[in-house]
C-alpha positions in Angstrom: 21.2 -12.6 5.1 17.7 -12.1 6.5 15.6 -10.2 9.1 12.3 -10.8 10.6 9.6 -8.4 9.5 5.9 -8.1 9.0 4.4 -9.0 5.5 2.4 -6.4 3.8 -0.2 -6.7 1.3 1.6 -4.6 -1.4 4.5 -7.0 -1.3 6.8 -4.9 1.2 8.0 -6.0 4.5 7.7 -3.6 7.9 10.0 -3.9 10.8 7.4 -2.2 13.3 3.8 -3.1 13.1 2.0 0.2 14.2 -1.6 1.3 13.9 -1.3 4.9 13.0 -3.7 7.5 14.0 -2.8 10.0 11.4 -4.0 13.9 11.6 -4.9 14.8 8.4 -4.5 18.5 9.5 -3.0 20.2 12.6 -6.2 21.3 13.7 -7.0 17.6 14.3 -4.1 16.9 16.5 -5.8 16.8 19.7 -8.5 14.3 18.8 -5.9 12.2 17.0 -3.7 12.2 20.0 -6.7 11.5 22.3 -7.7 8.3 20.3 -4.2 7.0 20.1 -3.5 7.6 23.8 -6.7 5.7 24.6 -6.0 2.5 22.9 -2.8 0.5 23.9 -0.4 0.1 21.1 -1.9 2.7 18.8 0.5 5.6 17.5 -0.5 9.2 16.9 1.3 10.8 14.1 0.8 14.7 14.7 2.2 17.6 12.4 2.1 21.4 12.3 1.2 21.8 8.7 -1.5 24.6 8.3 -4.1 24.9 5.6 -3.3 28.3 4.0 -0.3 27.4 1.7 0.2 27.3 -1.8 -0.4 24.5 -4.3 3.4 23.3 -4.3 3.5 23.1 -0.5 0.2 21.5 -0.4 1.2 18.8 -3.1 4.3 18.2 -1.1 2.4 17.6 2.1 0.0 15.2 0.4 2.8 13.2 -0.6 4.4 13.6 2.9 1.4 12.6 4.8 0.4 9.5 2.5 3.8 8.5 2.4 4.1 8.3 6.0 0.8 6.4 6.1 1.9 4.0 3.6 5.2 3.4 5.1 5.8 -0.6 5.5 6.1 -0.1 9.4 2.4 0.9 9.4 0.1 -2.0 9.5 -3.3 0.3 9.2 -4.2 3.9 9.4 -6.8 5.9 11.1 -7.0 9.2 9.4 -8.7 11.8 11.4 -9.7 15.2 10.3 -11.7 18.2 10.3 -12.7 17.8 6.8 -11.8 21.2 5.4 -8.2 21.1 5.4 -5.6 21.2 2.8 -4.3 18.6 1.5 -7.9 17.0 1.8 -8.4 13.8 3.9 -9.9 11.9 0.8 -6.9 12.4 -1.3 -4.6 11.5 1.5 -6.5 8.3 2.1 -6.8 7.5 -1.6 -2.8 7.7 -1.8 -2.3 5.5 1.2 -5.0 3.1 0.1 -2.7 2.3 -2.9 -0.5 0.3 -0.4 -3.4 -2.0 0.1 -3.4 -1.6 3.8 -6.7 -1.0 6.0 -7.3 2.7 6.3 -10.5 4.5 7.8 -11.3 8.3 7.3 -13.0 10.2 10.2 -13.7 13.9 9.9 -15.9 16.3 12.0 -17.7 17.4 8.9 -19.0 14.0 8.3 -19.7 13.3 12.0 -22.4 13.9 14.4 -20.0 15.9 16.6 -16.8 15.7 18.3 -17.9 12.9 20.7 -19.4 10.8 17.6 -16.2 11.1 16.0 -14.1 10.2 19.0 -16.3 6.9 19.7 -16.1 5.8 16.1 -12.3 6.4 16.2 -11.7 4.3 19.3 -13.9 1.5 17.8 -11.8 1.3 14.4 -8.7 1.9 16.1 -9.1 -1.1 18.8 -10.5 -3.2 15.7 -7.1 -2.5 13.8 -5.0 -3.1 17.0 -6.8 -6.6 17.3 -5.8 -7.4 13.6 -2.3 -6.0 13.9 -1.5 -7.7 17.2 -2.2 -11.2 15.5 0.3 -10.6 12.9 3.7 -12.5 13.1 7.0 -12.0 12.0 8.9 -14.0 9.1 12.0 -14.0 7.5 12.9 -11.6 4.4 16.0 -11.0 2.7 17.8 -7.8 3.4 16.8 -6.7 -0.3 13.5 -5.8 1.4 15.0 -3.1 3.7 15.6 0.7 3.2 17.7 2.8 5.6 17.8 6.5 5.8 20.5 8.7 7.3 21.0 12.3 9.1 24.1 13.6 10.8 24.1 16.4 13.6 26.4 17.9 15.9 28.9 17.5 13.2 32.5 17.7 14.2 36.1 17.1 12.6 35.9 13.4 13.7 32.5 12.8 12.1 34.0 12.2 8.7 36.5 9.8 10.0 34.5 7.8 12.7 30.6 7.7 12.7 29.9 8.7 9.1 32.3 6.5 7.5 31.0 3.6 9.7 27.5 4.4 8.3 28.7 4.7 4.9 30.2 0.8 5.1 26.8 -0.2 6.4 24.9 1.6 3.3 27.5 -0.4 1.1 26.8 -3.8 2.6 23.0 -3.3 2.6 23.3 -2.0 -1.4 25.4 -5.2 -2.0 22.5 -7.2 -0.5 20.2 -5.6 -2.9 18.5 -3.0 -0.3 18.1 0.7 -0.5 19.6 3.5 1.2 18.4 7.2 1.2 20.3 10.3 2.2 19.2 14.1 2.4 20.1 17.3 3.3 20.9 19.4 0.1 22.8 22.3 1.7 25.4 19.3 2.9 26.0 18.5 -0.9 27.2 22.1 -1.5 30.9 22.4 -1.9 31.4 18.9 -3.2 28.7 18.3 -5.5 31.2 17.4 -8.3 32.4 14.3 -6.3 29.0 12.7 -5.8 27.8 13.6 -9.2 30.8 11.4 -10.3 29.3 8.2 -8.6 25.9 8.8 -10.6 25.0 5.9 -12.9 24.3 8.1 -15.8 24.6 11.8 -16.7 20.9 12.3 -16.2 21.2 11.5 -12.5 24.3 13.6 -12.3 22.7 16.6 -13.8 19.4 16.1 -11.7 21.8 16.3 -8.7 23.5 19.5 -9.8 20.0 21.2 -10.4 18.9 20.3 -6.9 21.7 21.8 -5.4 21.7 24.9 -7.7 17.9 25.4 -6.8 18.7 25.3 -3.2 21.6 28.0 -3.5 19.2 30.0 -5.5 16.3 30.0 -2.8 19.2 31.2 -0.1 20.7 33.8 -2.5 17.0 35.1 -3.1 16.6 35.5 0.6 19.8 37.6 0.9 22.1 34.9 2.3 24.9 32.7 1.2 25.1 29.2 2.5 28.9 29.4 2.1 29.1 32.2 4.6 26.6 30.5 7.0 28.2 27.0 7.0 29.6 25.5 8.8 27.8 26.4 12.0 29.1 27.9 15.2 28.8 24.5 16.9 30.5 22.8 13.8 33.5 25.2 13.9 33.7 24.9 17.7 34.2 21.1 16.9 36.8 21.4 14.5 35.3 22.2 11.0 36.3 25.3 8.9 34.7 25.3 5.7 31.5 24.0 3.9 33.8 21.9 1.7 35.2 19.9 4.9 31.7 19.8 6.2 30.3 18.2 2.8 33.2 15.7 2.7 32.7 14.5 6.1 29.0 14.1 5.4 29.5 12.4 2.0 31.4 9.8 4.1 28.1 8.3 5.5 26.8 7.5 2.2 29.4 4.9 1.5 31.0 4.4 -2.0 28.0 2.8 -3.9 26.8 4.4 -7.2 24.1 7.0 -7.0 20.9 5.5 -8.7 18.9 8.6 -8.6 17.6 11.6 -6.9 14.3 12.1 -5.5 12.1 15.1 -4.4 11.2 15.8 -0.9 9.2 12.6 0.3 9.7 10.8 -3.0 9.8 7.1 -3.2 12.6 5.5 -4.9 12.1 3.9 -8.1 14.6 1.1 -7.5 17.2 -0.6 -5.2 20.4 1.1 -4.2 21.6 4.6 -3.2 19.3 7.6 -3.5 19.6 11.3 -2.8 16.5 13.2 -1.7 16.2 16.9 -1.5 15.5 18.5 2.0 16.5 20.9 4.5 19.0 20.5 7.3 16.1 20.7 9.9 16.0 17.2 11.6 12.2 16.9 11.7 11.7 17.9 8.1 14.5 15.5 6.9 13.3 12.4 8.6 9.8 13.1 7.7 10.5 13.0 4.1 12.6 9.8 4.3 9.9 8.4 6.4 7.4 9.3 3.6 9.8 7.9 1.2 9.7 4.4 2.8 12.7 3.9 4.7 12.2 1.4 7.8 15.0 2.4 10.1 16.8 6.0 10.7 20.4 6.0 11.6 21.3 9.3 13.3 25.2 10.1 13.2 26.4 12.4 16.4 29.7 13.9 15.8 30.4 15.4 19.1 30.0 18.5 21.6 26.6 18.7 23.5 24.9 15.7 21.4 27.4 13.3 22.6 27.0 14.0 26.2 23.2 14.9 26.7 20.8 12.2 26.4 18.1 14.0 24.5 19.7 16.5 22.2 17.2 18.9 20.1 17.8 16.9 17.0 16.1 13.7 18.7 12.7 15.7 18.8 12.7 15.1 15.3 12.1 11.5 15.6 9.2 9.9 13.5 7.1 7.6 15.7 6.9 4.8 13.1 10.5 4.7 12.7 13.0 3.2 15.1 16.1 5.3 15.1 19.7 4.1 15.8 22.0 6.6 17.3 25.9 6.5 16.4 28.1 8.5 18.4 31.7 9.3 17.4 32.9 11.2 20.4 32.8 9.6 23.8 30.7 11.1 26.5 32.2 13.8 28.7 33.1 12.4 31.3 33.9 9.2 29.9 32.1 7.1 32.6 28.8 9.4 32.0 25.7 7.3 32.3 24.7 9.0 29.2 26.1 6.2 27.4 22.9 4.3 28.2 20.9 6.5 26.1 22.8 5.9 22.6 22.9 2.7 20.7 26.5 2.7 19.1 29.5 4.3 20.5 32.4 4.6 17.6 34.8 6.1 19.7 36.9 3.1 19.7 38.1 4.2 16.3 39.9 7.3 17.6 41.3 5.4 20.6 42.7 3.0 18.1 41.0 -0.3 19.9 38.6 -0.6 16.8 38.7 -0.3 13.0 36.2 1.4 11.0 35.2 -2.1 9.6 34.7 -3.5 13.1 32.4 -0.8 14.3 30.5 -1.1 10.9 30.1 -4.8 11.7 28.5 -3.9 15.0 26.1 -1.4 13.4 25.2 -3.7 10.7 24.4 -6.4 13.2 22.5 -3.9 15.2 20.3 -2.9 12.0 19.4 -6.5 11.6 18.5 -6.8 15.3 16.5 -3.5 15.2 14.9 -4.7 12.0 13.8 -8.1 13.7 12.3 -6.2 16.7 15.0 -5.3 18.9 13.9 -1.8 20.7 16.6 1.3 20.0 17.3 3.5 23.0 15.0 6.1 21.9 12.3 3.8 21.6 12.9 3.0 25.1 12.7 6.7 25.9 9.5 8.0 24.1 7.5 9.8 26.6 8.3 12.8 24.7 6.4 13.4 21.6 6.6 16.5 19.1 4.5 17.0 16.0 6.4 16.5 12.6 7.3 19.7 10.7 7.2 19.5 7.0 9.3 20.7 4.4 7.8 23.9 2.7 9.1 26.6 0.3 6.2 29.0 0.2 4.5 31.5 2.3 1.5 31.3 4.7 -1.3 33.0 3.0 
């Protein structure tokens, strides 16, 4: 099977063709947004990362920003900064350049002033847009495709409706030679041993266990215990009672394929197949990490409650602008004839009603993935007026 994508110089293929105006530091968000908003088709990528952090967080931010800039959905990058920030703009650009895509660095420190930077930014962005607009899609096998996933508003039905539907899609993509990435380390707690059994070797299994142990250690060091704070109040209201139940339901979205490896946050997979990435439960942080890891399309599984009857739940503010996001809803809107159905992509509630099987719903989602990869807009792409800066995963203090 094939999708229609954009050929990239490094041998990858994109499903979108963004000219990204990327802020290298939060202080440059304003001018990055000003440049992107003035050039039709350009995409501003803004974030909240501050300079005064420690080396581990700075290294992770470098990997995240450069990973997002080198994502296959990006045709070219205009990197805008002050010049004094961490991570340094030159280092970000150096990493992005490894993907062999056009990139221009613009900083206040190396400009004659704000207006000079703005003028040069507009000029290069228009040039990149002209080049990107001339590109045409061509067929690629599904082995070029990488999917990511996050579940939100988890409910008792998540593990028997939306999550297994996505899991089946993951399995089909892996069978086609593609790649799938999932994250959220706290949702591995309670059933780690089951996922470890799917590891391709003992090294991968132990790597998974170490990541989970590390996360539990951080939580306990702060005086908490995830086994007492999960599931959340919203999860409990929707029928989940233990972290084990929540983890088992979350695992369903990973399918049944062997676990090929474990990744640090924002780390790119070293091969094809299924990968686990360390990350938090915060939507924006998780999706940013998956975008940096190189996913093309993000699938957002919504269990029920408010998330399935409100067209813009808080989780959607974590959408990364270079990624099309397909929303899968397990529970029908309330009331059933609500117009909110117009704002989500795949409703899998027929499984509960007995009018559709998991395999039939998975076929619909798989077809939707190929259509979106070939250019079809998702519902969220059609409702993109709201823009929220990316939040990156950090583990240290602000100095």
